N, C-alpha and C positions, 0 to 999 in steps of 0.2 A: 387750721388756717383756711382751708378751702370753704369750710362752713361759714366762717366770718366773712370772707369775700362775697359769698353768695347772698348773705343777709344785707350787706351794704349795697349791693346792686339792686336788690328788691326795694330797699328804702329810697334809693335815688329814683327808681322808676315811679314809685308812688308819689314822690314829691313833684316830679315832672308832670304826672297826670293831674295833680292838684293845681299846679300852675296853669295848665291848659284849661282846666275847668274855670279857674278864676278869670282867665283871659276871655273865655266865652261869655261869662257873666258880665264882664266889663263891656263887651261888644253889645250885649243885649241892653244894658243900661244906656249905652251911647245911642243905640237906635231908638230907644224909648225917649230919650231927651230930644232927639231930632224930631220925633213926632210931636212932642209937646212944644208948643210955641214959646211958652214962658214957664219953664219949670220953677217950682217954688223952692225957696231956700231950705225949708224943712225937709222936703223930699230928698234934696241932695245930701243933706246931713244924715238923713236916715239911711240912704243908700251907702254912704261912706262908712257909717258905723256898722252896717250889715256886712259890708265887705271886710272890714277890719276884724269883726267877730268871726267871720268864716275863716279868715287866714289864721287867727290866733287859735281857734278851735282845732283846725287841721294840724297846726304845729304841736299843740299840747297833747292832742289825742293820738297822733300817729308818729311823728318824727321823734319827739323827745323820749318816749319810752323805748322805742326801738334803738335809738342811739345809745341809751344807757345799757340795754342788753348786749349790744355789740361791744361796748367798752368792757363789760364784765367778762364776756367770753374771751376777748383778747387778753385781758389780764390773767385769766385762768390758764389759757393756753401758754402764755409766756412763762407763768410759774411752773407749769408742768414740764415744759421744755428745759427750763433751767435747773430743776431738781434732779438728783441721781438716786437710783435704787440703793437701799441699804442692804448689805449682805454680811453674813457672819463668816469670818475666815479664821483659820488656824495656821500656825507655822509648822513646816515640816521639821521634825526633830529626830535625833538619834536616840536609840534605846540605850540603856545603861550598859557600860562595858562588862560589868559583872551581873549576871542574871541567873535565876534558878530555873532548872529544867525539871519539871515534875512528870514522872512516868509511872505507870502502873506495873506491878510485879507480883509474883506468887512466891511466898517464902517456902524454901525447901531445906531439908536437913543436909548438912554438909556431906555426911556419909550415911547411907541407908542400904541395907542388904536384906534379901530374903533368906530365911534359914530353911533348907530342904534336907531330907534324909538321904544318906548314902548307903543305908542298909534297909532291906525290907523286913517287915514284921508287924507286930501290934504294939500300940502305945501302952506301955506299962505304967508310966508315971509322968505327970506334968507338974512342974515346979513353979511356973510363972504364968501370969496373965497380962492382958493389955494394961498399959500404964505403969507396969513394974520397971524399976530401974535395975539394970544388971551390970556386972563387971565383966571384963574380958576373961573368957574361959569358964564362966559360971555355968553349972549344969542346968539346962532348961528342961530337958525331958529324958526319959529312958525308954528304949525300944526293946521288946522281947522277941528273940528269933532263935528258937530251939534248934532248928535245922542247921543254923550256922555253927552251933557247937559240934554237931555231928560232922560237918564238913571239916572243921578244924581237927577233930580226932582222926578222920580219914587222911587228911593231909599229913598229920604227924606220923601215921603208920607208913604212908608212902615214903616219907623222908627216911624213916628207919630202914625200910627195905632198900632204898637207894644207897644208903650208907653201908649196909651189909654187902650189897653187890660190889660196891667200890672196894671194900676190904677184901672180899674174895678175889677180886681182880688183882689186887696188890699181892696177895699170897701166891696166886698162880704165876704172877710175874717173877717173884722170887724163886719159885720152883723152876720156872723156865730158864732163868739166868743160871741156876745151878746146873741144870742139864746141858745148857749151852757150854758152860765151862768144862764139864766132863767130856763132852764131844770134842772140844778144842784140844784138850790134852791127849786124848786118844788119837785124834787125827795127826797130831804132830809126831807122836811115837811111831805110828805106822809109816809116816813119811820117812822117818830116819831108817826104819827097817828096810823099806824099799830101796833106799840108797845103798844099803849094805848087801842087798840081794837076799835077805833072810826071808821075806814074804813076797807073795805075788802082787802085781800091780792091781789085779782085780780086787783083792781084799783091801788094799789101800784106798781105792776109789770109793768103796762102800763107806768107810769111816770118814772120808773127806766130805761125802755127800750128807752124812748124818750131822756133821758140824754145821754145814750151811743151813740145813733144815732147822736146827735148834736156834740159829741166829734169827731166822725168819719168824719162828715161834715167839721169841722174846720181843721182837718188834710188834707183833700182833697183840701180845698181852699188854704192852705199853699203851697201845691205842684203846684197848678195852678198858684199861684203867681211866683214861681220859673221858671215855663215854660214860663210864659209871659215875665219875665225879660230876660230869655235866648233868646227869639225871638227878644226882643228889642235890645239885645247886638249883635245878628247876623245882624239885620238891620243896626245898627250903624257901624259895621265893613264893611258891603257892601258899605255903603255911604262913609266911609273913603277910601276904595279901589278905588272907582270911582273918588273921589277928588284927589287921588294920580295920577291916570291916567290923570286927567285933568292937573296936574302939568307937566306931561311928554309931554303935547302938546307944552311946551316951552323947546326947545332943548338947553342945556347948555354945555359948555366946561368942561370936567372932570378934566383938569389940565391946567396949563399955557404951551403954546407951539406954534407950527406953524401948520397951516392947510396944509397938504400934499396931500389931496384928497378931491374933492367936486364932489359928484356923482348924485345930483338931482338939480332941479330948481323949480321955483314957478309954482304951479299947478300940480306937479307930485303927483301921488297916493302913499301914504306911507302905507306900511303894517307893522303891529306890529311885531318887531323882525326879519323881513325879508328884510328890505330895508336899505342898507348902505348909510348913509347921508354924513358923513365926516370921515376923518382920521386925528388924531392929534398926533404930535410927539414933544418931548422935544429935541431941538437942542442945548441947552446950555451945555449938557454933553453927550458925545457919548461913544460908546464901539465898539470894534472889536474883533472877535474870530479868533484865529490862532491855527493850529495843529502842536504841537511841536513833533519832532521825538523822538523815544524811547531813543536814545543815549543821548539826551539832556534833557529828561523829569526830571531826578533827579536834575538838576541844576536850574529848575524854582521854584521860591519861591514867596509867596504872598508878596506884597509890592515892588517887584522888579521893577526897572525903565526900561522904554522902550522908543523908539523914533519912531514916525510914520511919514512917508513921503508919499507924493502923487505926481505922475508924472506930474499932471496938475499944480502943484504949485512948480516949481523948486526953490531950495534954501531955502525952508521953512521946518522946523522940529518942530514937535509938541510933547511935552513930555507926556508920559502916564505912567500908573501904572498897574501892574498885580493885579487884584482884586480877582480872584477866578480861580480854575481849577476843572476839573471833577474828579480828584484823581483816575482815572482809564484810561487805554489805550483802544482805539478802536481796537478790535481784527481784524478788516478788514484792517486797515491802520497802526496799531501799533503806533498811535500818541496820544498825550495828548491834549484834548481840553482846551484852555486857553483863559480867557477873559481879555482884556486890556482896561481900561477906560481912557478917556482924556477929558479935559475941552475944550469948544469951545465958548469962550465969544464973539468973534467978528464974529461968524457964517461963517468963511472961509471954514469950512468943512461941507459937507452936507451928510445926511444919504444915503447910497447906493454907495458911492465912493469906488473905489478899491485902496488899500494902501499897503505899505510895512512896516512891523513892525520889528524893530531891537531890539532884546533882547540881552543884555550883559550877557553872560554866563561865569561863572568861573568854570573851570575844576579842580577837585582835582588831577587827573592824566592825564595830556595832552597826546594825542595820538602821535604815531610815524607816520611820513609821508615820502613818497618817490615820486619821479617824475613818472608821468604816463608812460613815454617812457622807463622806466627801467623794466617794467613788461614783463615777458615771460609766455605765456599761453601754457601749454602742456597737454598731455592726463592725467597725474597724478596730475594736478592742477596748480595753479599760482605759479610762481617761479621768483627769481631774481638771477643774477650772482654776487656773493660776492667775492671781491678780498681781500686776507689776507695781512698781513704785508710783506710777502715774494714775493708778486706779483702772487700768485697762485689763480686760479679761482675755486670757488665751488658754485654750484647751490643749493640755499636754498628754500624749500617750505614755503609759507607764507599764512596767513589767512587775507583776506582783510576786511576792514570795509566800511566806506562811500567813495563815489567817488566825489571828488571836481573838476573834470574836468582835469586840468593839473597835479593834485597831487592825491595821493591815501592814505587812512588811512590803516595802518598795525596793526592788532591786535596781531598776533603771528608770530614767525619765524625769527625776526630780533631784533637787539639790537642797542641802540643809538650809533652813531659814526662809524658803519660799512660802508664799501665802496661798493657801488653797481654800476654796469656797465650800462651806458646809451646806448640804442639801441645796444645790443650785436649782433655781426656778427657771421658768421660761424667759424671764427678763435677763438672765445671765447668758448672753450669747457671745459668740466669738467677736472680739473687737469692741464690745460694749464697755462703757465706763460705769463704774459702780463706786459706792462709798463703803469701804470695808470697816467692820467692827470686830476687834480681836477677841478671841477666847483662848484659854490655855489648852495646849495639847497634852493631855495626861498620859500619852503613850510614852513620853520620855521617862526613862528610868523605871518602867513597869516591869513586872515579873513575867517571865515567859517559861 
């Protein structure tokens, strides 16, 4: 508008200058007429035509084109001021109440155990190898330990000696009890004789003391029997221990499963408790652990159904069940450790596979979502341009939740149904009026 006003002022100035020039020419003509005593009619007509031609030429050459340009600029300026910028908007929508949570996990055997030797020796025989299926108690290998046989014989001899010592102690006790009884009868007889004055007190005291000594001897023999029996019991326990170790020379499967590791071969030196022979795993039932984010932790329940997929087995889905959770979040990752079990009757899945676990999560309060290209990040935080019913723009500060790639979760700052601008340009300013064009917000009902 300022440009148009400046153009009109310049045109007015040129017209005024043209009028002054014509006025000066008129004065010149008048002076010329005064000098001429009798001007001719032809000259006057010529001067009049010349003056009219000058005025018409000035009008068509200067004022008329400039006036047309001024009118065109004014019309263009008015059209620009009256038109509104067209912007693309989407409505803030809620995600579906039932969504799927896809998490990575590693498949593990439900039960897996290493098989180690409990007896030292050399591997005499190996009956299984990796991949073999075994039953509970099946013989996996045999260990040869000749020194253990000698230890068993030595322990048996020690047990026999301990039993003989116990029997000798029992015989000595019986003899001591007999001597004690004889000493008692003799002491009682001499006590009666002393009362009648038939023998001296000195002789009676001797027999009374012998009775007391025999009683003490019987007591000592009883304790000797207890000690001999204890020695026999210790020898018996040692013999049983060695026999148990002898049983460990036969290595058996702790449960039914698959041999996943074989670490030794025939002739290898086996050290008690230090040599890993085999590893057995149950592959009929598997489990996988997943870390559920804090935002979905409250939705995970025991007995909840899950679906396990493996990239190496396209088109196959394996049903699983949530069997347990840690009931606490890991402070480092803010995730809930969850165990999902699944059956594997046909052994298509193997322990150690990488899998994707789909947990069907039901949200009590579905979250609001917006398109990712509606976000404007400024110094005072993330914002979006909201267009009201009258087409006026207002920038609203929001609090973001999870990032789903092309869509974002909004925790605070927006309401369902509000219109937000997609890719706002410099024309979309605070308080500006725009013309919105709607597109669909595909975040609603999307999988997460």
